[in-house]
N, CA, C and O of each residue as an XYZ file, in Angstrom:
892
protein
N     143.529     84.753     70.934
C     144.047     85.639     71.743
C     145.506     85.778     71.713
O     146.142     84.724     71.750
N     146.160     86.891     71.651
C     147.755     86.760     71.735
C     148.171     86.912     73.256
O     147.346     87.181     74.129
N     149.554     86.712     73.506
C     149.802     86.677     74.961
C     151.338     87.375     75.042
O     152.233     87.140     74.230
N     151.428     88.114     75.984
C     152.700     88.625     76.328
C     153.257     88.265     77.734
O     152.515     88.307     78.715
N     154.335     87.974     77.812
C     154.994     87.825     79.250
C     155.913     89.043     79.524
O     156.723     89.472     78.702
N     155.712     89.546     80.739
C     156.537     90.652     81.185
C     157.497     89.954     82.394
O     157.024     89.611     83.478
N     158.638     89.830     82.101
C     159.557     89.223     83.031
C     160.673     90.077     83.606
O     161.582     90.494     82.888
N     160.595     90.349     84.978
C     161.518     91.196     85.469
C     161.626     91.291     86.857
O     161.469     90.212     87.428
N     161.876     92.387     87.673
C     162.220     92.423     88.936
C     161.261     93.296     89.789
O     160.149     93.443     89.281
N     161.446     93.843     90.862
C     160.504     94.555     91.583
C     159.718     95.704     91.111
O     158.793     96.181     91.768
N     160.151     96.206     89.801
C     159.450     97.246     89.217
C     158.387     96.628     88.362
O     157.446     97.333     87.999
N     158.462     95.320     87.996
C     157.448     94.537     87.204
C     156.446     94.192     88.391
O     155.243     94.429     88.291
N     157.007     93.629     89.497
C     156.265     93.189     90.744
C     155.389     94.261     91.167
O     154.258     93.958     91.547
N     155.808     95.653     91.152
C     155.120     96.777     91.482
C     155.482     97.159     93.012
O     154.578     97.267     93.841
N     156.698     97.337     93.319
C     157.211     97.636     94.725
C     156.863     99.064     94.899
O     157.144     99.871     94.013
N     156.243     99.436     96.033
C     155.830    100.831     96.385
C     156.837    101.304     97.520
O     156.736    100.879     98.671
N     157.689    102.094     97.179
C     158.717    102.529     98.081
C     158.155    103.357     99.357
O     158.671    103.275    100.472
N     157.042    104.157     99.055
C     156.617    105.008    100.208
C     155.936    104.023    101.236
O     156.270    104.111    102.418
N     155.086    103.178    100.884
C     154.489    102.258    101.848
C     155.061    100.938    101.944
O     154.546    100.133    102.720
N     155.989    100.641    101.300
C     156.865     99.320    101.445
C     155.814     98.105    101.093
O     155.876     97.002    101.636
N     154.941     98.433    100.205
C     154.102     97.357     99.891
C     154.046     97.155     98.281
O     154.970     97.508     97.549
N     152.882     96.559     97.829
C     152.832     96.379     96.359
C     151.780     97.455     95.814
O     150.778     97.764     96.460
N     152.076     97.952     94.664
C     151.030     98.847     93.985
C     149.803     98.010     93.441
O     150.022     96.896     92.965
N     148.551     98.502     93.497
C     147.470     97.903     93.149
C     147.525     97.398     91.757
O     148.182     97.993     90.902
N     146.811     96.245     91.485
C     146.905     95.474     90.149
C     146.767     96.659     88.924
O     147.549     96.742     87.977
N     145.817     97.386     89.114
C     145.506     98.321     87.886
C     146.601     99.567     87.872
O     146.488    100.458     87.030
N     147.598     99.575     88.792
C     148.535    100.554     88.757
C     149.896     99.952     88.319
O     150.801    100.715     87.982
N     150.051     98.747     88.315
C     151.338     98.140     87.976
C     151.533     98.125     86.410
O     150.629     97.769     85.654
N     152.786     98.541     85.972
C     152.926     98.869     84.633
C     152.614     97.688     83.615
O     152.068     97.982     82.551
N     152.926     96.409     83.884
C     152.461     95.529     82.918
C     150.892     95.470     82.737
O     150.459     95.112     81.641
N     150.091     95.774     83.667
C     148.755     95.873     83.567
C     148.321     97.127     82.864
O     147.363     97.128     82.091
N     149.077     98.259     83.156
C     148.783     99.544     82.367
C     149.004     99.158     80.820
O     148.237     99.565     79.947
N     150.041     98.395     80.569
C     150.143     97.943     79.091
C     149.083     97.149     78.697
O     148.639     97.316     77.561
N     148.539     96.218     79.506
C     147.508     95.397     79.125
C     146.292     96.119     78.747
O     145.563     95.811     77.804
N     146.136     97.039     79.496
C     144.819     97.827     79.396
C     144.850     98.769     77.839
O     143.845     99.321     77.391
N     146.013     98.796     77.269
C     146.008     99.558     75.996
C     145.935     98.447     74.977
O     146.026     98.809     73.804
N     145.780     97.113     75.225
C     145.839     96.148     74.134
C     144.448     95.594     73.888
O     143.594     95.684     74.770
N     144.190     95.024     72.716
C     143.023     94.300     72.437
C     143.173     92.689     72.058
O     143.899     92.250     71.166
N     142.458     92.031     72.797
C     142.578     90.677     72.681
C     143.848     90.113     72.965
O     144.238     89.175     72.270
N     144.574     90.569     73.923
C     145.876     90.240     74.335
C     145.914     90.034     75.966
O     145.472     90.824     76.800
N     146.487     88.904     76.180
C     146.675     88.634     77.734
C     148.138     88.955     78.054
O     149.059     88.542     77.349
N     148.320     89.741     79.189
C     149.563     90.073     79.778
C     149.948     89.307     81.037
O     149.324     89.511     82.079
N     150.914     88.465     80.983
C     151.297     87.700     82.223
C     152.409     88.549     83.104
O     153.470     88.856     82.559
N     152.223     88.817     84.092
C     153.039     89.403     85.137
C     153.944     88.485     85.713
O     153.456     87.503     86.272
N     155.479     88.656     85.674
C     156.211     87.740     86.257
C     157.321     88.513     86.744
O     158.421     88.436     86.197
N     157.081     89.336     87.847
C     158.122     90.019     88.599
C     158.439     89.587     89.845
O     157.597     89.107     90.604
N     159.715     89.733     90.145
C     160.161     89.392     91.518
C     161.283     90.269     92.096
O     162.335     90.396     91.469
N     161.082     90.883     93.287
C     161.971     91.812     93.826
C     163.408     90.924     93.978
O     163.487     89.769     94.396
N     164.427     91.714     93.560
C     165.862     91.305     93.712
C     166.177     90.282     92.561
O     167.231     89.654     92.664
N     165.398     90.062     91.518
C     165.826     89.215     90.451
C     166.812     89.831     89.571
O     166.675     90.982     89.158
N     167.843     89.059     89.265
C     169.158     89.404     88.444
C     168.803     88.948     87.058
O     167.724     88.450     86.736
N     169.793     89.166     86.302
C     169.854     88.636     84.952
C     170.226     87.148     84.980
O     169.453     86.307     84.522
N     171.541     86.787     85.576
C     171.992     85.565     85.630
C     172.789     85.363     86.880
O     173.540     84.388     86.887
N     172.746     86.138     87.950
C     173.469     85.899     89.218
C     172.599     85.337     90.289
O     171.398     85.608     90.313
N     173.223     84.478     91.274
C     172.582     83.975     92.313
C     172.649     85.259     93.410
O     173.646     85.980     93.371
N     171.689     85.510     94.288
C     171.698     86.621     95.033
C     171.653     85.977     96.525
O     170.690     85.356     96.975
N     172.843     86.233     97.195
C     172.901     85.632     98.510
C     171.872     86.097     99.427
O     171.521     87.275     99.496
N     171.382     85.126    100.149
C     170.198     85.388    100.941
C     168.868     85.491    100.359
O     167.897     85.527    101.115
N     168.724     85.540     99.140
C     167.337     85.732     98.278
C     167.360     84.639     97.262
O     167.799     84.799     96.123
N     166.819     83.408     97.768
C     166.716     82.272     96.892
C     165.856     82.520     95.732
O     164.873     83.253     95.842
N     166.201     81.892     94.507
C     165.242     81.824     93.346
C     165.266     83.276     92.575
O     164.243     83.665     92.011
N     166.363     83.998     92.570
C     166.464     85.387     91.968
C     167.425     85.338     90.674
O     167.755     86.347     90.050
N     167.756     84.259     90.414
C     168.791     84.090     89.123
C     167.764     84.060     87.952
O     167.108     83.070     87.630
N     167.722     85.182     87.410
C     166.685     85.238     86.141
C     166.882     84.361     85.059
O     165.874     83.953     84.482
N     168.082     83.967     84.646
C     168.393     83.044     83.529
C     167.880     81.609     83.929
O     167.354     80.888     83.081
N     168.048     81.197     85.276
C     167.869     79.965     85.603
C     166.160     79.798     85.715
O     165.657     78.700     85.475
N     165.493     80.721     86.015
C     164.196     80.645     86.255
C     163.349     81.041     85.006
O     162.145     80.787     84.993
N     163.964     81.664     83.949
C     163.197     82.141     82.703
C     162.520     80.878     82.031
O     161.381     81.002     81.580
N     163.147     79.730     81.953
C     162.411     78.673     80.983
C     161.152     78.338     81.779
O     160.153     77.966     81.162
N     161.131     78.448     83.156
C     159.859     77.938     83.884
C     158.849     78.941     83.707
O     157.704     78.527     83.530
N     159.046     80.159     83.720
C     158.155     81.361     83.457
C     157.647     81.184     82.033
O     156.435     81.279     81.838
N     158.575     80.903     80.902
C     158.171     80.762     79.589
C     157.060     79.669     79.358
O     156.006     79.912     78.770
N     157.382     78.511     79.851
C     156.559     77.416     79.752
C     155.240     77.620     80.487
O     154.199     77.242     79.950
N     155.230     78.151     81.590
C     154.021     78.472     82.179
C     153.089     79.280     81.454
O     151.897     78.975     81.496
N     153.505     80.352     80.739
C     152.802     81.248     79.924
C     152.658     80.970     78.474
O     151.870     81.613     77.781
N     153.437     79.985     77.986
C     153.164     79.668     76.461
C     151.907     79.009     76.141
O     151.336     78.197     76.869
N     151.479     79.455     74.896
C     152.396     79.858     73.821
C     152.252     81.540     73.860
O     151.240     82.159     74.190
N     153.469     82.074     73.458
C     153.628     83.514     73.895
C     154.018     84.252     72.413
O     154.780     83.733     71.596
N     153.412     85.436     72.245
C     153.724     86.311     71.091
C     154.993     87.271     71.304
O     155.748     87.625     70.398
N     155.098     87.632     72.656
C     156.091     88.583     72.923
C     156.561     88.437     74.305
O     155.698     88.343     75.177
N     157.803     88.404     74.638
C     158.408     88.408     76.040
C     159.111     89.799     76.206
O     159.889     90.171     75.327
N     158.880     90.526     77.231
C     159.478     91.650     77.598
C     160.350     91.357     78.812
O     159.891     90.967     79.886
N     161.659     91.576     78.562
C     162.760     91.241     79.515
C     163.093     92.674     80.159
O     163.539     93.620     79.510
N     162.807     92.693     81.552
C     163.109     94.055     82.267
C     163.994     93.779     83.523
O     163.539     93.791     84.666
N     165.315     93.527     83.209
C     166.177     93.129     84.355
C     167.432     93.979     84.140
O     167.656     94.589     83.094
N     168.229     93.972     85.206
C     169.650     94.444     85.247
C     169.983     95.284     86.511
O     171.121     95.191     86.971
N     169.140     96.037     87.060
C     169.479     96.826     88.204
C     170.109     95.939     89.385
O     171.133     96.288     89.973
N     169.435     94.809     89.668
C     169.856     94.106     90.751
C     171.247     93.326     90.656
O     171.733     92.768     91.639
N     171.808     93.330     89.483
C     173.000     92.672     89.246
C     174.100     93.520     90.067
O     175.078     92.906     90.493
N     174.006     94.619     90.258
C     174.896     95.453     91.006
C     174.679     95.083     92.571
O     175.686     94.985     93.273
N     173.578     94.903     93.058
C     173.150     94.430     94.545
C     173.805     93.152     94.659
O     174.375     92.895     95.720
N     173.805     92.232     93.630
C     174.002     90.823     93.888
C     175.635     90.502     93.755
O     176.196     89.545     94.289
N     176.211     91.425     92.998
C     177.742     91.275     92.811
C     178.353     92.665     92.623
O     178.137     93.324     91.606
N     179.159     93.113     93.677
C     179.564     94.405     93.749
C     180.412     94.982     92.562
O     180.358     96.155     92.192
N     181.282     93.906     91.959
C     182.151     94.172     90.874
C     181.374     94.036     89.607
O     182.066     94.098     88.591
N     180.261     93.886     89.461
C     179.641     93.611     88.308
C     179.787     94.828     87.193
O     179.816     95.998     87.572
N     179.865     94.520     85.976
C     180.201     95.476     84.866
C     178.931     95.547     84.040
O     178.166     94.584     83.981
N     178.715     96.636     83.430
C     177.387     96.632     82.407
C     177.673     95.571     81.416
O     176.722     94.885     81.043
N     178.795     95.354     80.964
C     179.131     94.553     79.743
C     178.697     93.030     80.254
O     178.144     92.268     79.460
N     178.951     92.667     81.492
C     178.592     91.366     82.000
C     176.985     91.153     82.091
O     176.460     90.049     81.948
N     176.334     92.250     82.325
C     174.969     92.236     82.497
C     174.421     92.088     80.979
O     173.528     91.276     80.738
N     174.943     92.839     80.040
C     174.514     92.719     78.600
C     174.760     91.303     77.896
O     174.008     90.857     77.030
N     175.881     90.663     78.360
C     176.102     89.283     77.913
C     174.904     88.401     78.553
O     174.280     87.613     77.842
N     174.612     88.569     79.925
C     173.662     87.754     80.544
C     172.261     88.144     79.669
O     171.583     87.185     79.300
N     171.905     89.192     79.401
C     170.764     89.631     78.614
C     170.712     88.774     77.304
O     169.736     88.166     76.865
N     171.874     88.850     76.816
C     171.958     88.117     75.329
C     171.544     86.614     75.569
O     170.915     86.013     74.698
N     171.873     86.061     76.660
C     171.488     84.735     76.905
C     169.993     84.642     77.213
O     169.383     83.674     76.759
N     169.385     85.499     77.896
C     167.986     85.476     78.094
C     167.312     85.654     76.891
O     166.326     84.950     76.672
N     167.708     86.542     76.010
C     166.967     86.539     74.729
C     167.066     85.305     73.945
O     166.116     84.905     73.272
N     168.188     84.691     74.013
C     168.324     83.226     73.118
C     167.343     82.227     73.860
O     166.576     81.514     73.214
N     167.394     82.209     75.073
C     166.472     81.224     75.774
C     164.946     81.446     75.357
O     164.123     80.550     75.173
N     164.745     82.765     75.252
C     163.200     83.142     74.850
C     163.043     82.676     73.407
O     162.064     81.993     73.108
N     163.901     82.988     72.556
C     163.710     82.650     71.202
C     163.641     81.227     70.908
O     163.107     80.784     69.891
N     164.268     80.415     71.943
C     164.373     79.010     71.628
C     163.195     78.182     72.236
O     163.178     76.952     72.183
N     162.138     78.986     72.859
C     161.258     78.291     73.459
C     160.508     77.142     72.824
O     160.281     76.115     73.464
N     160.153     77.294     71.670
C     159.486     76.239     70.714
C     160.411     74.819     70.712
O     159.943     73.682     70.672
N     161.584     75.115     70.756
C     162.586     73.878     70.612
C     163.160     73.449     71.869
O     164.002     72.552     71.918
N     162.693     74.114     72.971
C     163.316     73.765     74.228
C     162.956     72.457     74.770
O     161.843     72.059     74.425
N     163.653     71.678     75.555
C     163.626     70.413     76.052
C     162.279     70.530     76.856
O     162.156     71.365     77.752
N     161.282     69.669     76.508
C     160.074     69.602     77.292
C     159.088     70.632     76.974
O     158.137     70.833     77.730
N     159.304     71.457     75.634
C     158.429     72.387     75.326
C     156.972     71.846     75.136
O     156.759     70.799     74.525
N     156.031     72.568     75.661
C     154.629     72.128     75.270
C     154.203     72.706     73.976
O     153.155     72.304     73.470
N     154.962     73.664     73.362
C     154.518     74.454     72.205
C     155.434     74.198     71.087
O     155.833     75.163     70.436
N     155.804     73.034     70.797
C     156.880     72.837     69.761
C     156.620     73.305     68.227
O     157.517     73.507     67.408
N     155.295     73.435     68.002
C     154.878     73.824     66.618
C     154.465     75.421     66.407
O     153.786     75.815     65.459
N     154.953     76.201     67.375
C     154.654     77.608     67.361
C     155.934     78.422     66.914
O     157.068     77.954     67.004
N     155.670     79.593     66.457
C     156.668     80.386     66.205
C     157.478     80.955     67.459
O     156.837     81.181     68.486
N     158.860     81.199     67.430
C     159.487     81.915     68.593
C     158.813     83.203     68.861
O     158.458     83.955     67.952
N     158.629     83.466     70.199
C     158.127     84.748     70.569
C     159.100     85.992     70.146
O     160.324     85.862     70.117
N     158.550     86.990     69.881
C     159.364     88.198     69.814
C     159.841     88.671     71.140
O     159.368     88.224     72.185
N     160.783     89.580     71.103
C     161.319     90.099     72.318
C     161.453     91.465     72.543
O     161.783     92.106     71.545
N     161.293     92.083     73.557
C     161.546     93.392     73.891
C     162.616     93.644     74.982
O     162.409     93.122     76.077
N     163.586     94.285     74.834
C     164.559     94.619     76.127
C     164.359     95.905     76.646
O     164.510     96.936     75.990
N     164.043     95.850     77.745
C     163.661     97.260     78.630
C     164.895     97.606     79.441
O     165.182     96.913     80.417
N     165.635     98.638     79.088
C     166.609     99.261     80.024
C     165.989     99.743     81.336
O     164.900    100.312     81.270
N     166.627     99.556     82.612
C     166.003    100.000     83.723
C     165.955    101.475     83.940
O     166.849    102.136     83.412
N     165.065    102.070     84.621
C     164.889    103.493     84.976
C     166.268    103.768     85.731
O     166.933    102.940     86.352
N     166.537    105.079     85.541
C     167.731    105.734     86.340
C     167.312    105.729     87.906
O     166.154    105.594     88.301
N     168.362    105.885     88.665
C     168.010    105.972     90.153
C     168.574    107.315     90.528
O     169.301    107.900     89.726
N     168.270    107.861     91.750
C     168.680    108.970     92.265
C     170.067    108.683     93.107
O     170.370    107.577     93.554
N     170.765    109.749     93.227
C     172.181    109.715     93.997
C     171.605    109.530     95.575
O     170.531    110.009     95.940
N     172.288    108.939     96.234
C     171.805    108.735     97.690
C     171.623    110.005     98.426
O     170.734    109.980     99.277
N     172.349    111.234     98.262
C     172.238    112.341     98.837
C     170.767    113.062     98.475
O     170.331    114.005     99.134
N     170.156    112.545     97.468
C     168.719    112.923     97.003
C     167.576    112.155     97.703
O     166.408    112.519     97.567
N     167.875    111.234     98.350
C     166.808    110.258     98.900
C     166.387    110.763    100.204
O     167.151    111.005    101.138
N     164.918    110.927    100.204
C     164.421    111.450    101.474
C     164.179    110.324    102.603
O     164.024    110.640    103.783
N     164.162    109.125    102.201
C     163.606    107.997    103.135
C     165.101    107.173    103.228
O     166.215    107.697    103.250
N     164.811    105.900    103.270
C     165.955    104.967    103.533
C     166.397    104.421    102.014
O     165.733    103.686    101.283
N     167.598    104.946    101.781
C     168.272    104.632    100.465
C     169.009    103.464    100.586
O     168.932    102.721    101.565
N     169.971    103.212     99.289
C     170.747    101.896     99.143
C     172.129    102.505     98.958
O     172.304    103.506     98.264
N     173.098    101.877     99.596
C     174.493    102.376     99.413
C     174.922    102.288     97.866
O     175.776    103.030     97.383
N     174.295    101.384     97.206
C     174.733    101.018     95.697
C     174.292    102.194     94.723
O     174.729    102.199     93.573
N     173.338    103.301     95.215
C     172.700    104.107     94.345
C     173.736    105.122     93.732
O     173.465    105.651     92.654
N     174.903    105.410     94.375
C     175.791    106.395     93.652
C     176.411    105.579     92.483
O     176.521    106.092     91.369
N     176.833    104.252     92.749
C     177.419    103.576     91.641
C     176.309    103.572     90.387
O     176.578    103.903     89.232
N     175.144    103.173     90.820
C     174.056    102.963     89.784
C     173.740    104.367     89.005
O     173.234    104.338     87.883
N     173.991    105.319     89.509
C     173.818    106.686     88.756
C     174.703    106.643     87.619
O     174.332    107.265     86.623
N     175.876    105.985     87.573
C     176.785    105.943     86.573
C     176.606    104.771     85.620
O     176.677    104.830     84.393
N     176.360    103.674     86.382
C     176.222    102.309     85.825
C     175.125    102.124     84.954
O     175.325    101.581     83.868
N     173.865    102.542     85.315
C     172.690    102.351     84.672
C     172.585    103.116     83.169
O     172.123    102.458     82.237
N     172.949    104.297     82.973
C     173.139    104.972     81.739
C     173.987    104.124     80.807
O     173.511    103.945     79.686
N     175.064    103.617     81.056
C     175.928    102.711     80.361
C     175.276    101.502     79.903
O     175.360    101.098     78.743
N     174.619    100.922     80.835
C     173.865     99.717     80.512
C     172.838     99.912     79.494
O     172.712     99.126     78.555
N     172.007    101.072     79.678
C     171.091    101.432     78.686
C     171.547    101.508     77.295
O     170.834    101.086     76.384
N     172.786    102.067     77.071
C     173.261    102.344     75.814
C     173.712    100.974     75.295
O     173.593    100.714     74.097
N     174.214    100.108     76.143
C     174.654     98.694     75.496
C     173.457     97.910     75.219
O     173.411     97.206     74.210
N     172.445     97.982     76.075
C     171.108     97.393     75.944
C     170.397     97.765     74.441
O     169.773     96.957     73.753
N     170.630     99.079     74.134
C     170.170     99.478     73.036
C     170.814     98.885     71.738
O     170.176     98.584     70.730
N     172.211     98.756     71.906
C     173.014     98.137     70.804
C     172.722     96.714     70.737
O     172.713     96.179     69.628
N     172.476     96.022     71.803
C     172.136     94.582     71.866
C     170.810     94.518     71.085
O     170.717     93.706     70.164
N     169.838     95.280     71.379
C     168.480     95.098     70.605
C     168.687     95.243     69.181
O     167.881     94.653     68.461
N     169.581     95.890     68.650
C     169.833     96.055     67.285
C     170.466     94.737     66.897
O     169.924     94.090     66.002
N     171.568     94.271     67.485
C     172.159     93.193     67.137
C     171.218     91.777     67.076
O     171.345     90.892     66.230
N     170.235     91.797     68.204
C     169.376     90.425     68.284
C     167.996     90.823     67.512
O     167.068     90.016     67.462
N     167.919     92.013     66.962
C     166.621     92.334     66.340
C     165.539     92.293     67.105
O     164.536     91.693     66.718
N     165.590     92.946     68.343
C     164.334     92.919     69.144
C     163.876     94.322     69.403
O     164.551     95.305     69.097
N     162.724     94.374     69.969
C     162.150     95.741     70.236
C     163.016     96.285     71.567
O     163.629     95.507     72.299
N     162.978     97.702     71.768
C     163.621     98.141     72.928
C     163.014     99.394     73.411
O     162.429    100.194     72.681
N     163.191     99.525     74.731
C     162.513    100.894     75.374
C     163.625    101.098     76.554
O     164.167    100.200     77.198
N     163.797    102.290     76.655
C     164.818    102.921     77.895
C     163.837    103.523     78.748
O     163.275    104.588     78.494
N     163.620    102.734     79.891
C     162.793    103.323     80.863
C     163.030    104.477     81.589
O     162.138    105.065     82.201
N     164.382    104.890     81.547
C     164.915    106.224     81.947
C     164.214    107.343     81.299
O     164.017    108.410     81.882
N     163.859    107.116     80.162
C     163.149    108.308     79.249
C     161.660    108.244     79.423
O     160.976    108.986     78.718
N     161.027    107.365     80.366
C     159.691    107.269     80.462
C     159.179    107.484     81.850
O     157.975    107.707     81.975
N     160.052    107.438     83.058
C     159.713    107.580     84.240
C     160.840    108.016     85.227
O     162.031    107.877     84.949
N     160.401    108.540     86.371
C     161.433    108.904     87.329
C     161.312    108.192     88.778
O     160.249    107.924     89.337
N     162.450    107.972     89.211
C     162.378    107.023     90.699
C     161.919    107.872     91.716
O     162.095    109.088     91.641
N     161.241    107.243     92.832
C     160.534    107.876     93.845
C     161.748    108.259     94.892
O     162.613    107.449     95.225
N     161.679    109.566     95.341
C     162.853    110.059     96.095
C     162.815    109.327     97.483
O     163.742    109.405     98.289
N     161.602    108.571     97.705
C     161.664    107.940     99.035
C     162.820    106.884     99.314
O     163.371    106.729    100.404
N     163.076    106.231     98.223
C     164.134    105.259     98.282
C     165.212    105.519     97.001
O     166.292    104.928     96.967
N     164.849    106.342     96.099
C     165.751    106.651     94.967
C     165.778    105.646     93.913
O     166.480    105.780     92.911
N     164.955    104.550     94.142
C     165.095    103.254     93.041
C     163.700    102.903     92.598
O     163.526    102.787     91.385
N     162.752    102.732     93.353
C     161.565    102.275     92.895
C     160.492    103.348     92.430
O     160.801    104.527     92.602
N     159.364    103.080     91.904
C     158.385    104.079     91.467
C     157.118    104.198     92.146
O     156.503    103.252     92.637
N     156.737    105.477     92.150
C     155.564    105.791     92.740
C     154.370    105.415     91.754
O     154.639    104.980     90.634
N     153.139    105.572     92.141
C     152.084    105.151     91.207
C     152.124    105.990     89.932
O     152.012    105.407     88.854
N     152.261    107.184     89.968
C     152.274    108.065     88.812
C     153.302    107.506     87.715
O     153.014    107.275     86.540
N     154.552    107.333     88.318
C     155.696    106.860     87.457
C     155.427    105.287     86.982
O     155.724    104.904     85.850
N     154.912    104.543     87.848
C     154.856    103.192     87.222
C     153.667    103.126     86.051
O     153.679    102.331     85.110
N     152.688    104.077     86.292
C     151.582    104.089     85.226
C     152.370    104.830     83.973
O     152.126    104.330     82.875
N     153.102    105.731     83.983
C     153.843    106.458     82.984
C     154.639    105.467     82.266
O     154.686    105.487     81.036
N     155.346    104.493     83.050
C     156.240    103.327     82.363
C     155.417    102.429     81.612
O     155.778    101.986     80.522
N     154.194    102.109     82.216
C     153.380    101.318     81.251
C     152.844    101.983     79.916
O     152.728    101.346     78.869
N     152.553    103.225     80.042
C     152.080    103.883     78.874
C     153.205    104.046     77.976
O     152.960    103.931     76.775
N     154.442    104.302     78.350
C     155.589    104.535     77.604
C     155.969    103.194     76.774
O     156.308    103.197     75.591
N     155.858    102.081     77.575
C     156.245    100.928     76.935
C     155.214    100.518     75.744
O     155.528     99.989     74.678
N     153.949    100.873     76.164
C     152.779    100.696     74.973
C     153.212    101.348     73.797
O     153.339    100.760     72.724
N     153.478    102.742     74.000
C     153.914    103.646     72.939
C     154.963    103.025     72.267
O     154.808    102.819     71.063
N     156.126    102.645     72.871
C     157.330    102.186     72.103
C     156.832    101.005     71.350
O     157.111    101.034     70.151
N     156.148     99.952     71.776
C     155.812     98.779     71.109
C     155.055     99.163     69.878
O     155.229     98.561     68.818
N     154.168    100.214     70.013
C     153.270    100.568     68.862
C     154.141    101.287     67.791
O     153.922    101.104     66.594
N     155.069    102.055     68.208
C     155.935    102.798     67.279
C     156.819    101.852     66.525
O     157.226    102.114     65.393
N     157.109    100.754     67.163
C     158.280     99.725     66.522
C     157.469     98.587     65.942
O     158.085     97.540     65.741
N     156.170     98.629     65.642
C     155.526     97.690     64.968
C     154.391     96.861     65.402
O     153.800     96.090     64.645
N     154.081     97.056     66.735
C     153.050     96.329     67.485
C     151.672     96.970     67.469
O     150.753     96.594     68.197
N     151.583     98.055     66.510
C     150.413     98.928     66.654
C     149.111     98.117     66.339
O     148.009     98.437     66.782
N     149.332     97.084     65.566
C     148.072     96.206     65.352
C     147.432     95.675     66.417
O     146.314     95.175     66.297
N     148.150     95.736     67.688
C     147.600     94.910     68.870
C     146.742     95.983     69.739
O     145.944     95.629     70.607
N     146.999     97.318     69.404
C     146.514     98.362     70.393
C     145.122     98.949     69.877
O     144.756     99.063     68.707
N     144.445     99.288     71.032
C     143.072     99.845     70.848
C     142.993    101.183     70.205
O     142.175    101.386     69.308
N     143.846    102.145     70.642
C     143.809    103.505     70.429
C     144.994    104.169     69.788
O     145.193    105.382     69.866
N     145.835    103.261     69.101
C     147.140    103.687     68.612
C     147.460    103.356     67.227
O     148.545    103.686     66.748
């Protein structure tokens, strides 16, 4: 059986903006992806507030680079690691630039590829996992939010498209798979950031199709 780790933030965890709870297991996008696969185990590793490489004041354990090695070792051996982070960098550091987050993602990719040779690795004789970088979905401007929004939304409406462009270039540089979630789903107007059931399912289907088109078709049931 092959194994995929999805490592990300609240969108991987399944934050439901409307009810302020968690989407059901079968609706969360990593599990929608898993339902499309044959003989593949998908590991969910999502945490609200997780950044690429920043500490988040008041939210312990959110530094994605610091905690990625643990997630990798827990799920190893792995055939593919999907890295879906970036949005929270703006919340953790107001002056954060997209280029800073791209550099951090480059480090996350390296840590992932170095899994077999990492200190304390329990899978030293395996091949490095393949990697997919997922650019975050767009958000809505604060004026379009019908519930409680975030002050950072207006900045993110400009910041996230630039990040997606740079992530796409990074994927080419690092020879990884890539998906732009902004092309696959729309944020919930309730908070302008998270996804409703329909859109978290759309994201899972879209990621599955992107993997199939980019060479992972052999793992899919009906693609």
